[in-house]
C-alpha positions as CSV (number, residue, x, y, z in Angstrom):
1,M,155.8,129.4,126.9
2,N,153.7,126.0,126.8
3,R,155.9,124.5,129.8
4,L,155.3,127.9,131.9
5,T,152.4,128.6,134.1
6,A,150.4,131.2,135.8
7,G,152.5,130.5,138.8
8,D,155.9,130.9,136.9
9,L,154.6,134.3,135.2
10,M,152.4,135.8,138.2
11,T,153.3,139.2,140.3
12,T,153.3,138.1,143.6
13,V,153.4,141.5,145.4
14,V,150.2,142.9,144.5
15,V,148.8,146.0,145.5
16,T,145.4,145.7,147.2
17,V,142.7,148.2,148.8
18,P,139.9,147.2,151.1
19,L,136.2,148.2,150.1
20,A,136.1,151.4,152.0
21,T,138.9,153.1,150.1
22,P,137.7,156.2,148.2
23,V,137.7,156.2,144.7
24,F,140.2,159.5,144.2
25,A,142.7,157.7,146.4
26,I,142.4,154.6,144.0
27,A,143.1,157.1,141.4
28,R,146.1,158.2,143.1
29,L,147.5,155.1,143.7
30,L,147.3,153.6,140.2
31,A,148.9,156.9,138.7
32,E,151.9,156.8,141.4
33,R,152.4,153.1,141.1
34,G,152.2,152.6,137.4
35,I,149.6,150.3,137.7
36,S,146.2,149.7,135.8
37,A,144.1,147.9,138.5
38,V,144.0,146.8,142.1
39,P,142.3,144.0,143.7
40,V,139.5,145.1,146.3
41,L,139.8,142.7,149.4
42,G,137.1,141.9,152.3
43,E,137.6,141.9,156.0
44,K,138.8,138.2,155.6
45,G,141.1,138.4,152.8
46,D,138.8,137.4,150.3
47,V,138.8,138.9,146.9
48,M,135.7,141.1,146.4
49,G,136.4,142.8,143.1
50,I,138.8,144.5,141.0
51,V,139.1,148.4,140.4
52,T,140.6,149.1,136.8
53,E,141.4,152.1,134.9
54,A,138.2,151.4,132.9
55,D,136.0,151.7,136.0
56,L,137.4,154.7,137.1
57,I,137.2,156.3,133.3
58,R,133.7,155.1,133.4
59,R,132.8,157.1,136.8
60,L,134.4,159.9,135.2
61,A,132.3,159.7,132.0
62,G,129.3,159.6,134.4
63,E,129.7,162.9,135.9
64,E,129.2,164.4,131.9
65,E,126.1,162.0,131.7
66,R,123.0,163.9,130.5
67,P,119.4,162.9,132.2
68,A,118.0,160.3,130.2
69,S,114.6,161.0,128.2
70,W,111.1,160.0,129.9
71,F,110.8,158.1,127.1
72,R,114.2,155.7,127.6
73,T,113.5,155.6,131.2
74,L,110.0,154.0,130.2
75,F,111.6,150.8,129.0
76,S,114.6,150.7,131.0
77,D,115.2,148.3,134.1
78,P,115.2,150.2,137.2
79,G,117.6,147.9,138.9
80,A,120.2,148.2,136.2
81,M,119.7,152.0,136.1
82,A,120.2,152.1,139.6
83,D,123.6,150.1,139.4
84,R,124.7,152.4,136.8
85,F,124.3,155.3,138.8
86,A,126.1,153.9,141.6
87,R,129.1,152.5,139.7
88,T,129.4,155.9,138.0
89,H,128.9,158.2,141.2
90,G,130.1,156.1,143.6
91,L,132.8,157.2,146.2
92,R,134.3,154.0,147.4
93,A,136.0,151.0,145.8
94,A,132.9,148.9,146.7
95,D,130.7,151.2,144.4
96,V,132.7,151.2,141.3
97,M,134.6,147.8,141.3
98,T,133.9,145.0,138.8
99,E,132.6,142.2,141.2
100,E,133.0,139.7,138.3
101,V,136.6,138.7,138.6
102,V,138.3,136.3,136.2
103,S,140.7,134.2,138.0
104,V,143.0,131.1,137.5
105,A,144.7,128.4,139.4
106,S,148.8,128.8,139.6
107,D,148.9,125.4,137.5
108,M,147.3,126.8,134.6
109,R,149.5,126.9,131.7
110,A,150.6,130.1,130.1
111,S,149.0,129.3,126.6
112,Q,145.7,128.9,128.6
113,V,146.0,132.3,130.4
114,A,146.6,133.9,127.3
115,A,143.6,132.1,125.4
116,L,141.2,133.1,128.4
117,M,142.3,136.9,128.4
118,E,141.7,136.8,124.3
119,E,138.6,135.4,125.0
120,R,137.2,137.5,127.8
121,G,138.8,140.7,126.2
122,I,140.6,141.6,129.6
123,R,144.0,142.7,130.3
124,R,144.7,140.9,133.6
125,V,143.7,137.8,135.6
126,L,144.1,137.1,139.4
127,V,145.7,134.0,140.5
128,I,143.6,132.6,143.4
129,E,143.8,129.2,145.4
130,D,142.0,128.3,148.7
131,G,140.1,131.7,148.3
132,R,143.2,133.7,148.7
133,L,144.9,136.2,146.3
134,R,148.3,134.6,145.4
135,G,149.4,136.9,142.5
136,I,148.1,138.7,139.2
137,V,148.9,137.7,135.7
138,S,149.3,140.7,133.2
139,R,149.5,140.9,129.4
140,A,153.3,141.9,130.0
141,D,153.7,139.0,131.8
142,L,152.3,136.8,128.9
143,L,154.8,138.9,126.6
144,R,157.9,137.8,128.8
145,A,156.6,134.3,128.5
146,L,157.1,134.6,124.6
147,V,160.9,135.9,125.0
148,A,162.0,133.5,127.6
149,P,164.4,131.1,126.3
150,S,163.0,127.6,126.1
151,A,164.8,124.5,127.3
152,E,166.4,122.1,124.3
153,P,165.3,118.8,124.4
154,A,167.5,116.1,125.3
155,D,166.9,114.2,122.2
156,C,167.4,116.7,119.0
157,S,167.8,114.0,116.5
158,D,166.0,114.2,113.0
159,E,164.0,111.2,113.9
160,R,162.4,113.0,116.8
161,I,161.8,116.2,115.2
162,R,160.3,114.4,112.0
163,R,157.9,112.8,114.6
164,A,157.2,116.2,116.7
165,V,156.5,117.7,113.1
166,L,154.1,114.9,112.0
167,A,152.4,115.2,115.2
168,L,151.6,118.8,115.0
169,M,150.5,118.5,111.3
170,R,147.8,115.6,112.4
171,R,146.5,118.2,114.7
172,Q,145.6,121.1,112.0
173,P,143.0,120.4,109.9
174,W,144.3,122.6,107.2
175,V,147.5,120.3,106.7
176,D,147.4,118.2,103.6
177,G,149.2,115.5,105.0
178,F,148.3,113.5,101.9
179,H,150.2,115.4,99.3
180,T,152.9,117.3,101.7
181,M,156.0,115.1,103.1
182,I,158.5,115.9,105.1
183,E,162.1,114.7,106.0
184,V,164.6,116.2,108.6
185,K,168.5,116.5,107.9
186,D,170.8,117.8,110.4
187,G,167.7,119.7,111.5
188,I,166.5,121.2,108.8
189,V,162.8,120.6,108.3
190,E,162.5,119.6,104.2
191,L,158.9,120.2,102.6
192,H,158.2,118.1,99.5
193,G,155.3,117.4,97.6
194,F,152.5,119.7,96.3
195,M,151.2,122.8,98.4
196,R,147.8,124.2,98.1
197,D,148.4,127.8,98.5
198,E,150.6,130.3,99.9
199,S,148.8,130.6,103.2
200,V,149.3,126.6,103.8
201,R,153.0,127.2,102.9
202,R,153.2,130.0,105.4
203,G,151.2,127.8,108.2
204,L,153.6,124.9,107.8
205,R,156.7,126.8,108.1
206,V,155.4,128.2,111.2
207,L,154.4,124.9,112.3
208,A,157.9,123.3,111.9
209,E,159.9,126.0,113.4
210,S,158.0,125.7,116.6
211,V,159.4,122.4,117.0
212,P,162.4,122.5,119.5
213,G,165.9,121.7,117.7
214,V,164.5,122.7,114.3
215,R,167.2,124.7,112.6
216,G,165.5,125.8,109.7
217,V,162.6,125.0,106.9
218,R,163.3,124.2,103.6
219,D,160.5,124.1,101.1
220,E,160.6,121.9,98.0
221,T,157.2,121.6,97.1
222,I,155.3,123.1,94.0
223,P,152.2,124.2,93.4
224,M,149.0,121.7,93.4
225,P,148.0,121.1,90.0
226,A,144.4,122.1,89.4
227,V,143.2,118.8,88.2
228,M,144.3,117.3,91.6
229,M,142.6,120.2,93.8
230,S,139.3,119.9,92.1
231,G,139.4,116.2,92.5
232,T,139.9,116.4,96.4
């Protein structure tokens, strides 16, 4: 997955709508095409926003909204209230769309795209370059990256695997490289020494298994004595 980019994963045939598209036409479009969002384009083809299922549900919920009490409106921002009214009662894409569009470049790594989507709590990102929409990457596309076969490195020697595992261990603050040693025999990573707890044991197994060429992990460690844990 680390080698794949947004350009590798994106869907290039993207359904889009203009600013004046009626809301009900967009809802029908999403239902008939089995998609969850459509980018909204301006007259020059630039991305102006995106209409998602959440935007349409927000509008539907707004139809049942009760008038706010006079006490609540006393301390409310009139501009924010007007914006909410327009978004929940608007009839066109321009009224209900989310204007803050999260976009990435086509060369962004799939892992970075996944981290961005997780951080922002979104289900998709647009791939935009030179102001033009190139594609869209959804969570489903990222799942496809997880199951894509990864190419085996040209050098699958035990020494290369050992160096790769050690390099990953140095990057993790929870790894105790002082008390845990590794050896590799015929592609099998062997863990020796002392282990602090089961969580670290599991983490090291997952870390080692992520290295291309590893055929298995054999844990030969023993629990770290209490006297050693208190002294570190």
